C-alpha positions in Angstrom: 332.0 220.7 -35.0 330.1 217.8 -36.6 329.3 216.3 -33.2 328.1 219.7 -31.8 325.8 220.2 -34.7 324.3 216.7 -34.3 323.7 217.4 -30.6 321.9 220.7 -31.3 319.8 219.0 -34.0 318.7 216.3 -31.5 317.8 218.8 -28.8 315.8 220.8 -31.3 313.9 217.7 -32.4 313.1 216.7 -28.9 311.8 220.2 -28.0 309.6 220.3 -31.1 308.1 216.9 -30.3 307.4 217.9 -26.7 305.5 221.1 -27.6 303.6 219.4 -30.4 302.4 216.7 -28.0 301.3 219.4 -25.5 299.3 221.2 -28.3 297.8 218.0 -29.4 296.6 217.2 -25.9 294.9 220.6 -25.7 293.2 220.2 -29.0 291.8 216.8 -27.9 290.2 218.5 -24.9 292.5 216.8 -22.4 293.2 218.9 -19.4 296.2 218.4 -17.1 295.2 218.3 -13.4 297.2 220.5 -11.2 298.8 218.9 -8.2 299.5 222.2 -6.4 297.4 222.5 -3.3 295.5 225.7 -2.7 296.8 227.6 0.3 294.6 227.2 3.4 292.8 230.4 4.2 292.7 231.0 8.0 290.0 233.1 9.5 291.0 236.7 9.5 291.3 238.6 12.8 287.8 240.1 13.2 287.1 243.8 12.9 287.1 245.2 16.4 284.2 247.3 17.6 283.8 249.7 20.5 283.3 246.7 22.9 286.8 245.4 22.3 288.5 244.3 25.5 292.2 243.2 25.4 291.7 241.1 28.5 289.6 238.7 26.5 292.7 237.7 24.6 295.8 235.7 25.5 298.8 234.4 23.6 299.7 230.7 23.6 303.4 230.3 23.6 305.2 227.6 21.6 308.3 227.5 23.9 311.0 226.7 21.4 314.7 227.0 22.0 315.1 230.7 21.2 314.3 233.5 23.6 311.9 234.9 21.0 309.5 232.1 21.6 309.2 232.9 25.2 307.3 236.0 24.2 305.7 235.2 20.8 302.8 232.8 20.2 299.4 232.4 18.7 296.5 234.7 19.5 293.7 233.0 21.5 290.2 234.3 22.4 289.4 233.2 25.9 285.7 234.0 25.6 285.1 232.1 22.3 287.8 229.5 23.3 289.5 229.4 19.8 292.5 230.7 18.0 291.9 233.9 16.2 294.9 234.0 13.8 296.8 230.9 12.8 299.0 232.7 10.3 300.8 235.2 12.6 302.5 235.1 16.0 301.9 238.0 18.5 304.0 239.6 21.1 302.9 238.9 24.7 304.6 242.0 26.1 302.7 244.3 23.7 299.4 242.6 24.6 300.2 242.9 28.3 301.0 246.6 27.9 297.7 247.1 26.1 295.8 245.3 28.9 297.6 247.3 31.6 296.7 250.6 29.8 293.1 249.6 29.6 292.8 248.5 33.2 294.4 251.8 34.3 291.9 253.7 32.2 294.8 255.3 30.4 293.3 254.1 27.1 289.7 254.4 26.4 287.9 251.2 25.1 286.7 252.7 21.8 290.3 253.6 20.8 291.8 250.2 21.8 293.0 248.0 19.1 295.1 244.8 18.5 297.0 246.9 15.9 299.2 248.0 18.8 300.2 244.4 19.4 303.2 243.6 17.2 302.7 240.5 15.0 304.9 238.6 12.5 304.3 235.8 10.1 304.9 232.5 11.9 307.7 231.7 9.3 309.6 234.9 10.2 313.1 234.3 11.4 313.7 234.6 15.1 316.2 237.5 14.5 313.4 239.8 13.6 311.4 238.8 16.7 314.5 239.3 18.9 315.1 242.7 17.3 311.6 243.8 18.3 312.0 242.4 21.9 315.4 244.2 22.2 314.4 247.6 20.7 310.8 247.8 22.2 311.0 245.8 25.5 314.6 245.7 26.4 314.8 241.9 26.2 318.3 240.7 25.2 319.0 237.1 24.5 322.5 237.2 26.0 321.3 239.0 29.1 318.6 236.3 29.5 321.2 233.5 29.4 323.2 235.3 32.0 320.1 235.6 34.2 319.4 231.9 33.9 323.0 231.2 34.9 322.7 233.4 38.0 319.3 231.9 38.9 320.7 228.4 38.7 322.4 228.9 42.0 319.1 229.9 43.7 318.9 232.6 46.3 322.0 233.2 48.4 321.8 232.1 52.0 321.4 234.6 54.8 324.9 233.8 55.9 326.4 234.8 52.6 324.2 237.9 52.4 325.9 239.2 55.6 329.4 238.7 54.3 331.6 241.7 53.4 331.4 242.6 49.7 334.9 241.1 48.8 334.1 237.8 50.6 330.7 237.6 49.0 332.1 238.2 45.5 334.7 235.5 46.2 332.0 233.0 47.2 329.8 233.8 44.2 332.8 233.4 41.8 333.6 230.0 43.4 330.0 228.9 42.7 330.2 230.0 39.1 333.5 228.3 38.6 332.0 225.1 39.9 329.3 225.3 37.3 331.8 226.2 34.6 333.8 223.0 35.4 330.8 220.8 35.7 329.1 222.0 32.4 332.4 221.9 30.4 333.6 218.6 32.0 336.9 220.0 33.0 338.9 219.3 36.1 338.7 221.5 39.1 342.5 221.5 39.0 342.2 223.8 36.0 341.6 226.9 38.2 345.1 226.5 39.7 346.8 226.9 36.3 348.7 230.2 35.8 347.1 230.7 32.4 343.6 230.4 33.8 344.3 232.9 36.5 346.1 235.4 34.1 343.1 235.2 31.7 340.7 236.2 34.5 342.9 239.0 35.7 343.6 240.4 32.3 339.9 241.0 31.7 339.3 242.4 35.2 337.1 239.5 36.3 339.1 239.0 39.5 340.8 242.4 39.7 340.1 242.8 43.4 340.4 239.2 44.5 342.2 236.0 43.7 340.9 233.0 41.8 339.5 230.5 44.3 341.6 227.4 44.9 340.4 224.0 43.8 339.9 222.9 47.4 337.5 225.8 47.9 335.5 224.7 44.9 335.3 221.0 45.9 334.8 221.4 49.7 332.5 224.4 49.8 331.2 225.8 46.5 330.4 222.4 45.0 328.1 221.6 48.0 326.4 225.0 47.7 325.6 224.5 44.0 324.4 220.9 44.6 322.1 222.1 47.5 320.6 224.9 45.5 320.1 222.8 42.4 318.1 220.1 44.1 314.8 222.1 44.5 315.1 223.2 40.9 315.4 219.6 39.7 312.5 218.5 41.9 310.4 221.3 40.4 311.1 220.1 36.9 310.1 216.5 37.9 306.9 217.6 39.6 305.7 219.6 36.5 306.8 217.0 34.0 304.9 214.2 32.2 305.8 211.2 30.0 308.9 210.3 32.1 311.6 207.7 31.8 314.4 206.6 34.1 317.5 205.2 32.5 320.2 203.5 34.6 323.2 201.3 34.1 326.4 200.2 35.9 329.8 201.3 34.6 333.4 201.0 35.8 336.0 203.7 36.2 339.0 202.0 34.4 341.5 204.3 36.2 340.4 203.6 39.8 338.8 200.3 39.1 335.6 201.3 40.9 332.0 200.6 39.8 329.1 203.1 39.8 325.5 203.2 39.0 324.0 206.3 37.3 320.3 207.3 37.1 319.2 209.6 34.4 315.7 211.1 34.2 314.1 212.2 30.9 310.8 213.9 30.5 308.7 216.4 28.5 308.0 219.6 30.4 305.0 222.0 30.2 306.6 223.7 27.2 306.9 220.3 25.3 310.7 220.4 25.5 312.8 217.3 26.4 314.6 217.6 29.7 317.5 215.3 30.5 318.6 215.3 34.2 321.4 213.3 35.8 319.8 212.5 39.2 322.8 210.8 40.8 325.9 208.6 40.4 326.4 206.2 43.3 329.4 204.1 44.2 328.7 200.3 44.0 331.4 198.7 46.1 329.4 195.5 46.6 328.1 192.8 44.2 326.0 194.0 41.3 323.0 191.9 42.1 319.4 192.9 41.4 318.6 193.3 45.1 321.4 195.9 45.7 320.6 197.8 42.5 316.9 197.9 43.4 317.7 199.3 46.8 319.6 202.2 45.2 316.8 202.6 42.7 314.2 203.0 45.4 316.4 205.4 47.4 316.7 207.7 44.4 313.0 207.7 43.7 312.2 208.5 47.3 314.7 211.3 47.4 313.3 213.0 44.3 309.7 212.2 45.2 309.1 210.1 42.1 306.2 207.7 41.9 307.4 204.3 40.6 304.1 203.7 38.8 304.4 206.9 36.7 307.7 206.2 35.0 309.1 203.9 32.3 312.5 202.4 32.9 315.1 201.9 30.1 318.0 199.5 30.5 320.1 197.1 28.6 319.6 193.3 28.7 322.0 192.6 31.6 320.8 189.6 33.5 320.8 191.5 36.8 318.8 194.4 35.4 316.3 192.0 33.7 315.8 190.3 37.1 315.3 193.7 38.8 312.7 194.7 36.3 310.8 191.5 36.7 311.0 191.4 40.5 309.9 195.0 40.9 307.3 194.7 38.0 308.4 198.0 36.5 307.1 199.4 33.2 310.1 198.8 31.0 311.7 199.2 27.5 315.0 197.8 26.5 317.6 200.3 25.2 317.5 200.5 21.4 321.1 201.7 21.3 322.3 198.5 22.9 320.1 196.5 20.6 321.6 198.1 17.5 325.0 197.6 18.9 324.5 193.9 19.4 322.8 193.5 16.1 325.7 195.0 14.2 328.7 193.8 16.2 327.5 190.5 17.6 325.0 189.2 15.1 326.5 191.0 12.1 330.3 191.3 12.0 331.1 188.6 14.4 329.0 186.0 12.6 330.9 186.6 9.3 334.4 185.1 9.6 335.9 187.2 6.8 334.7 190.5 8.2 335.7 189.6 11.7 339.2 188.6 10.4 339.5 191.9 8.4 338.5 194.0 11.4 341.1 192.3 13.6 343.8 193.0 11.0 342.8 196.7 10.8 342.8 197.0 14.6 346.3 195.5 14.7 347.6 197.9 12.0 346.1 200.9 13.7 347.5 199.9 17.1 351.0 199.4 15.7 351.0 202.7 13.8 349.7 204.6 16.8 352.7 203.6 19.0 355.2 204.0 16.1 353.8 207.1 14.5 357.0 209.1 14.9 359.0 206.4 13.2 356.6 206.3 10.3 356.7 210.1 9.9 360.5 210.1 9.9 360.6 207.3 7.3 358.2 209.0 4.8 359.6 212.5 5.1 
């Protein structure tokens, strides 16, 4: 109790001193400067007169990840060439409906108003924006994702369009299974498992047909998906800017075969990063700069990429460094490889004690991994 009373007395003394100093500062005429910034006042949306025309306005989209930002953006006056309201975001579909009604003379100009265009604060959560799109315009995020998945395959060929309904469904299902395996990095062999087939049949996905065999996927459907995806990839490349091409050689430890992979990264018109795997090619010959450069040029030619418009990113392999110098490419060394070498080569390996400790830890882990059952039995 004595200790508690001392603590309370100390807190009381500190509090009195604090407030007495504050009051003394005010009596001396000192004034504490506030560090809180005043909120920025954006120009209000102007009052609209009888000459208001909805066609004079457009909405600049921000193009973020959510479906909501495909339809909500900042209000822009095309005549004055300036943003009208920087605080709120407006619905493009509402504005388009207003423009259509004006142009069809269904809405007289004097009664037109931006008040019929739904707006939200720019800090509003996307769930509120999606609720408006769903309830007023029938736009559903799940449905949009499914549409993108279907559109990925491109338009069906005339040959497939003339197939009987069952055969056509089977062909479409095979294409979608190819995409499922590719995006999930699972083996095509998975479609032959009984559990996979039973799952599809239990939910009526393949009620009137069988699950396509893996050979159907690899020999037919895979080629269809690849053929239909090429124009889409080329379209992204043509409309992109600030591009880089990353490539490296790697080895399949199971089959002992070497490959070179070319990855394309860019920023699209919506300011989103796009990462595309252009191709992975077998390298059965020596990995010299000449052979790699030949595959490099073939890839650029196939995808219609101008060599002068891209930056290349590689590690510091001697063959890749020679390729960059010979071809005089704009280039940047990979930062990931740089950090790896800095930590492992110049860091741990240069300190004998750390290197010895890591070696012992690896040996312990390796031993316990292969004798895990014995260890579990011993410590039960």
